Each structure stands twice: as C-alpha cells, then as structure tokens.
C-alpha positions as CSV (number, residue, x, y, z in Angstrom):
1,X,7.0,99.9,-3.4
2,X,10.0,102.1,-3.3
3,X,12.0,103.0,-6.4
4,X,14.9,100.8,-5.2
5,X,12.7,97.8,-4.6
6,X,11.1,98.2,-8.1
7,X,14.6,98.4,-9.7
8,X,15.7,95.2,-7.9
9,X,12.5,93.3,-8.8
10,X,12.9,94.5,-12.4
11,X,16.5,93.4,-12.6
12,X,15.6,89.9,-11.1
13,X,12.7,89.5,-13.6
14,X,15.0,90.5,-16.5
15,X,17.7,88.0,-15.4
16,X,15.1,85.2,-15.0
17,X,13.7,85.9,-18.5
18,X,17.1,86.0,-20.1
19,X,18.1,82.7,-18.4
20,X,15.1,81.0,-19.8
21,X,15.8,82.1,-23.4
22,X,19.2,80.6,-23.7
23,X,20.3,77.3,-25.4
24,X,21.6,74.8,-22.9
25,X,25.1,73.5,-23.6
26,X,25.5,70.0,-25.0
27,X,28.3,67.6,-24.2
28,X,28.9,66.6,-27.9
29,X,28.6,68.5,-31.2
30,X,25.9,67.5,-33.6
31,X,25.2,68.4,-37.2
32,X,22.7,71.0,-38.0
33,X,20.9,71.6,-41.3
34,X,21.4,75.0,-42.8
35,X,18.3,77.2,-43.1
36,X,16.3,77.2,-46.4
37,X,17.0,80.1,-48.7
38,X,19.7,81.5,-50.9
39,X,22.6,80.9,-48.5
40,X,22.1,77.1,-48.5
41,X,24.2,77.0,-51.7
42,X,27.4,78.0,-49.9
43,X,27.3,74.9,-47.7
44,X,29.3,71.9,-49.0
45,X,27.1,69.1,-50.3
46,X,29.6,66.5,-49.1
47,X,31.7,66.3,-46.0
48,X,35.3,67.3,-46.1
49,X,37.8,64.8,-44.9
50,X,39.5,65.7,-41.6
51,X,42.2,68.2,-42.2
52,X,45.5,66.3,-42.2
53,X,47.7,68.5,-44.4
54,X,48.2,72.1,-45.6
55,X,47.6,71.3,-49.3
56,X,44.0,71.1,-50.6
57,X,43.2,68.5,-53.2
58,X,39.9,67.8,-55.0
59,X,38.9,64.3,-56.1
60,X,35.8,62.6,-57.3
61,X,33.8,60.0,-55.6
62,X,30.4,58.4,-56.5
63,X,27.0,58.9,-55.0
64,X,23.8,57.6,-56.5
65,X,25.5,56.9,-59.9
66,X,26.9,60.5,-60.2
67,X,30.4,61.9,-59.6
68,X,30.7,64.2,-56.6
69,X,33.8,66.4,-56.0
70,X,35.2,66.2,-52.5
71,X,38.0,68.1,-50.8
72,X,40.9,66.4,-49.1
73,X,44.0,67.7,-47.4
74,X,47.5,66.3,-47.9
75,X,51.0,67.0,-46.9
76,X,52.4,66.8,-50.4
77,X,51.1,67.9,-53.8
78,X,52.0,65.2,-56.3
79,X,50.1,63.3,-58.8
80,X,51.0,60.0,-57.0
81,X,49.6,61.4,-53.7
82,X,46.4,62.4,-55.4
83,X,45.9,59.0,-57.1
84,X,46.8,57.3,-53.8
85,X,44.1,59.2,-52.0
86,X,41.6,58.4,-54.8
87,X,42.5,54.7,-54.8
88,X,42.1,54.5,-51.0
89,X,38.4,55.2,-51.4
90,X,36.1,57.3,-49.3
91,X,36.9,58.3,-45.7
92,X,34.6,57.0,-42.9
93,X,32.7,60.4,-42.9
94,X,32.3,60.3,-46.7
95,X,31.0,56.7,-46.5
96,X,28.5,57.8,-43.8
97,X,27.2,60.4,-46.2
98,X,26.7,57.8,-48.9
99,X,29.8,58.3,-51.0
100,X,31.5,55.3,-52.6
101,X,34.1,54.5,-55.2
102,X,33.7,52.6,-58.4
103,X,37.5,52.1,-58.8
104,X,37.9,49.2,-56.3
105,X,37.6,46.0,-58.3
106,X,36.9,47.8,-61.6
107,X,40.2,49.3,-62.5
108,X,43.7,48.2,-61.5
109,X,46.1,51.1,-61.7
110,X,49.9,50.3,-61.7
111,X,51.3,53.8,-62.4
112,X,50.5,57.3,-63.6
113,X,53.0,59.2,-65.7
114,X,52.7,62.9,-66.6
115,X,54.4,64.3,-69.7
116,X,53.6,67.8,-70.7
117,X,49.9,68.3,-70.0
118,X,49.0,64.7,-70.5
119,X,48.6,62.1,-67.8
120,X,48.9,58.4,-68.8
121,X,47.4,55.8,-66.5
122,X,49.1,52.4,-66.8
123,X,46.6,49.7,-66.0
124,X,48.0,46.4,-64.5
125,X,45.3,44.3,-66.2
126,X,43.7,44.6,-69.6
127,X,40.4,46.5,-70.0
128,X,37.5,44.2,-70.4
129,X,35.3,45.0,-73.4
130,X,32.4,46.3,-71.3
131,X,30.4,49.4,-70.9
132,X,29.2,48.6,-67.4
133,X,28.3,51.6,-65.4
134,X,30.8,50.9,-62.6
135,X,33.7,50.7,-65.1
136,X,32.5,53.9,-66.7
137,X,32.3,55.6,-63.3
138,X,35.8,54.3,-62.3
139,X,37.4,55.8,-65.4
140,X,35.4,59.0,-64.9
141,X,36.7,59.2,-61.3
142,X,40.3,58.9,-62.5
143,X,40.0,61.4,-65.4
144,X,38.0,64.0,-63.4
145,X,40.4,63.7,-60.4
146,X,43.6,64.0,-62.4
147,X,42.3,66.9,-64.4
148,X,41.7,68.9,-61.2
149,X,45.5,69.5,-61.3
150,X,46.2,72.6,-63.4
151,X,49.0,71.0,-65.3
152,X,46.9,68.1,-66.6
153,X,44.6,68.8,-69.5
154,X,43.9,65.2,-70.6
155,X,44.2,61.6,-69.5
156,X,45.0,58.4,-71.5
157,X,44.9,54.8,-70.4
158,X,47.4,52.1,-71.4
159,X,48.1,48.5,-70.7
160,X,51.7,47.2,-71.4
161,X,52.3,50.7,-72.8
162,X,49.7,50.2,-75.5
163,X,46.7,52.7,-75.6
164,X,43.4,51.1,-74.6
165,X,39.9,52.4,-75.2
166,X,37.9,53.3,-72.2
167,X,34.3,54.3,-72.0
168,X,33.3,58.0,-72.1
169,X,30.3,59.4,-70.5
170,X,28.1,58.6,-73.5
171,X,29.3,54.9,-73.4
172,X,31.5,55.1,-76.5
173,X,35.1,53.9,-76.3
174,X,37.9,56.4,-76.7
175,X,41.7,55.9,-77.2
176,X,42.3,59.6,-77.1
177,X,43.0,61.9,-74.2
178,X,39.9,62.3,-72.0
179,X,38.9,65.3,-70.1
180,X,36.2,66.2,-67.5
181,X,34.0,67.3,-70.5
182,X,33.8,63.7,-71.6
183,X,32.0,62.9,-68.3
184,X,30.1,66.2,-67.8
185,X,26.7,64.4,-67.7
186,X,27.9,62.2,-64.8
187,X,29.2,65.1,-62.6
188,X,26.8,66.2,-59.9
189,X,26.4,70.0,-60.1
190,X,27.6,71.7,-57.0
C-alpha cells in the first residue's frame, strides 16, 4: 500500500470513528441531572420562573412542609409587586417541581404598608385562633418574602388596624415585628 493510500485510509477511519462518538441532536431540550460531587451545590434546588423582567426578586414557597426560596423576575421593584407575585402562587414549572403555597385560603391580605423598616400586613379577615401548620407556613411565607427586601427588617400583621398575634416558627403567637429568624427552622437550607 502506498503512502498516499495509507493516509487516505487513515483519514477515513479517523472520520468514521469520530462520527460514531458524537451525541446525536435532539428535537426538544430535556433536563439533565448534574453530576455528583462538590459542584452540585451551585445548581438551584428549585426552578426559576421564566424571565419576564429585569428585576430579580426572591420569594418563599412551600415544599414538603418547608419554606423554599425561589427567584422571580419582574418589571418593577415594589413591595406591592412582590406581594402580588407571592399571592399568585407558584408558576406551572414550580408546581411541577412540587412547590405550593400555604397562603391561598389561609390568609387574606388586603394591603401592605411600609413605614421606616417595618412592613405592616393588613388582613381582610380576623386571624383564627389556630396554630395549624398551613397557617404557620402562610405567615412564614409573607414574613420571609417581605424581609428579602433590604429596607424591611420586620413584619407585623393587623386587622382593622389592630395588631394581631400570628404564629411564629415555634408555634407561639407574636404581636411584635417578625423576621426570618422567627421561622429559621422552617426554611429549607440552600
């Protein structure tokens, strides 16, 4: 075999081998699991909502009885926009990953006012004297979401402008300003 023939045969064999090693294209994207190891921690444990605005907001939803922080994108950065996103519940992608909200049916918010570093959530109906887990998670979602904003250090709840006691993470009722620390045991690390 001549030198030229050997080169052509070698090139053809190399091309055939390379063609067989590739990954064939797929018509639709599909999720992949990250590899095990130290870099798994940099992947988000919950899906982000589809980007719909330039402003990033964090809010808290519920999964398996724990609060999970999720990222949403909005066009405006106001307390009302943040609360509106929280009250609208999880997106379809978030629901598909098992996220829910305890707020629907548990807490009826009529307004949120911010004065100084305190947010006051006005409830449209009185708080039932209950320490049920879904009520606890609903208040925890509101407190933890509102305190993601740097200007809000605490959250109070009122009905007819009268302070009401709401459950803290340990089940005790509190009239005072609540913070994420009051619900630390309910927050999923991540």
